[in-house]
C-alpha positions in Angstrom: 136.3 88.2 94.4 133.7 88.2 91.6 130.2 89.6 91.2 128.1 89.6 94.3 125.9 86.5 94.6 122.2 86.9 94.1 120.6 88.7 97.0 123.8 90.6 97.8 125.2 94.0 96.7 122.7 96.7 95.9 119.8 94.3 96.0 119.3 94.5 99.8 118.7 98.3 99.6 116.0 97.7 97.0 114.4 95.0 99.2 114.7 97.3 102.2 112.4 99.9 100.6 109.0 100.2 102.2 105.8 101.6 100.6 104.4 104.2 102.9 101.8 107.0 102.8 100.0 109.5 105.0 96.3 108.9 105.3 93.0 109.9 106.9 92.4 106.6 108.8 88.7 106.1 109.8 87.6 104.6 113.0 85.7 101.3 112.9 82.3 102.9 113.0 83.1 105.0 110.0 84.5 102.0 108.1 81.3 100.1 108.8 79.2 103.0 107.6 81.3 103.3 104.3 80.9 99.5 103.7 77.2 99.6 104.4 76.5 102.6 102.2 78.5 101.3 99.3 77.7 97.5 99.5 75.4 97.4 96.5 77.7 99.5 94.3 80.7 97.3 95.2 78.7 94.2 94.5 77.6 95.4 91.1 80.9 96.9 89.9 82.4 93.6 88.8 85.6 94.2 90.7 87.6 93.1 93.7 86.4 94.8 96.9 88.9 96.7 99.0 89.2 94.8 102.3 87.2 96.5 105.0 90.2 97.2 107.2 92.0 99.0 104.3 89.4 101.8 103.7 91.1 105.2 104.0 91.8 108.4 102.2 95.4 109.0 101.1 96.9 112.4 101.9 100.4 111.9 100.6 101.8 108.7 98.9 105.6 108.6 99.5 106.1 105.4 97.5 108.9 102.9 98.2 111.3 104.6 100.6 114.5 103.5 102.3 114.7 102.9 106.1 116.7 106.2 106.4 113.9 108.1 104.7 111.3 106.4 106.9 113.2 107.4 110.0 113.0 111.1 108.8 109.3 110.7 108.1 108.7 109.2 111.5 110.1 112.3 113.2 108.1 114.7 111.1 105.7 116.9 113.0 102.5 117.1 110.8 101.0 120.5 110.3 98.4 121.6 112.8 94.8 121.1 111.9 91.4 121.1 113.7 89.0 118.2 113.5 86.6 118.5 110.6 83.6 116.8 109.1 83.9 115.0 105.8 80.9 113.8 103.9 81.4 111.0 101.3 78.5 111.4 98.9 79.7 110.8 95.4 80.4 107.4 93.7 82.7 107.3 90.7 84.8 105.0 88.5 88.2 105.7 87.0 87.7 103.5 83.9 91.3 103.4 82.9 92.5 102.4 86.4 89.4 100.3 87.0 88.9 101.8 90.4 85.5 102.3 92.0 85.6 105.1 94.6 83.5 107.3 96.9 84.5 110.9 97.6 83.1 114.2 98.9 81.2 116.3 96.4 82.5 119.3 98.3 86.0 118.9 99.7 86.3 120.7 103.1 88.8 123.5 103.2 90.6 122.0 106.2 91.4 118.9 104.2 92.8 120.8 101.3 94.9 122.9 103.6 96.1 119.8 105.5 97.2 118.1 102.3 99.1 121.2 101.1 100.8 121.9 104.3 101.8 118.2 104.8 103.4 118.2 101.4 105.2 121.5 102.2 106.8 119.7 105.1 107.6 116.6 103.1 109.2 118.6 100.3 111.5 120.1 103.0 112.6 116.5 103.8 113.4 115.9 100.1 110.2 114.2 98.8 108.7 115.2 95.5 105.1 116.5 95.6 102.5 114.7 93.6 102.0 116.6 90.3 98.4 115.6 89.8 95.6 117.6 91.5 94.6 116.2 94.9 91.4 114.2 94.6 90.5 112.8 98.1 88.7 109.5 97.8 88.2 106.1 99.3 89.0 103.2 97.0 86.1 100.7 97.2 87.1 98.2 94.5 89.8 97.5 92.0 89.4 95.9 88.5 85.9 97.5 88.6 83.9 97.6 85.4 81.0 99.9 86.3 79.8 102.4 88.8 76.0 101.8 89.2 73.6 103.5 91.5 74.2 105.9 94.3 75.3 105.6 97.9 73.7 107.4 100.9 76.1 110.1 102.3 78.5 108.9 104.9 79.6 111.4 107.5 83.2 111.0 108.7 84.4 113.0 111.7 88.1 113.4 110.9 90.1 113.8 114.0 93.7 112.9 113.0 96.0 111.3 110.4 98.2 108.3 110.2 101.5 107.1 108.6 100.7 103.8 107.0 102.8 101.0 105.4 101.4 99.0 102.5 102.6 95.3 102.6 101.9 93.4 99.5 100.1 90.1 99.9 99.0 87.4 97.4 95.4 88.6 97.1 95.6 92.2 98.3 97.8 94.6 100.3 97.6 94.7 104.0 98.0 98.1 105.6 99.7 98.7 109.0 99.5 102.0 110.8 103.1 102.9 111.8 102.2 106.1 113.7 99.1 108.3 114.2 98.5 111.8 115.3 95.3 113.3 116.8 94.5 116.8 115.6 94.0 117.9 119.2 97.7 117.2 119.8 98.8 119.2 116.7 97.0 122.4 117.3 
């Protein structure tokens, strides 16, 4: 017996890891409203637009996790929350990361509470809470060079959350909703 051949041994566990996150997942009408409101800014940013179907707000990025961790997460009961209104009304650019985004000027208290309580439950499962302050935003473009102009406010009636897997592709990632929860069912 010698060394495991390529693709054997510890490597399958590494390949088995899946990139997952909890997100606010907009309905199609909200996605269209975001795209319409930010079309000019995205066109002028010099970057690569986020695919329309990928628009979302991340609540908790878990990163590459094993199938065993994903099984634990799939059985997680998210914290209760009531539906709330979110208004996306501020464009910005993270220059270092080259990300054009839209976010709320005023983050609603239910969103802050949801993010905190969700992380409390994830920590109980053994995940490490993000150290940076939570800044809810929708990524509009990557490799962006500028944020020009403004966007009209977009109202988003948030009624639930989703567990999403990011699958890397040649041009961009494709997101697949693994499970979703309506807030009405969590109250």
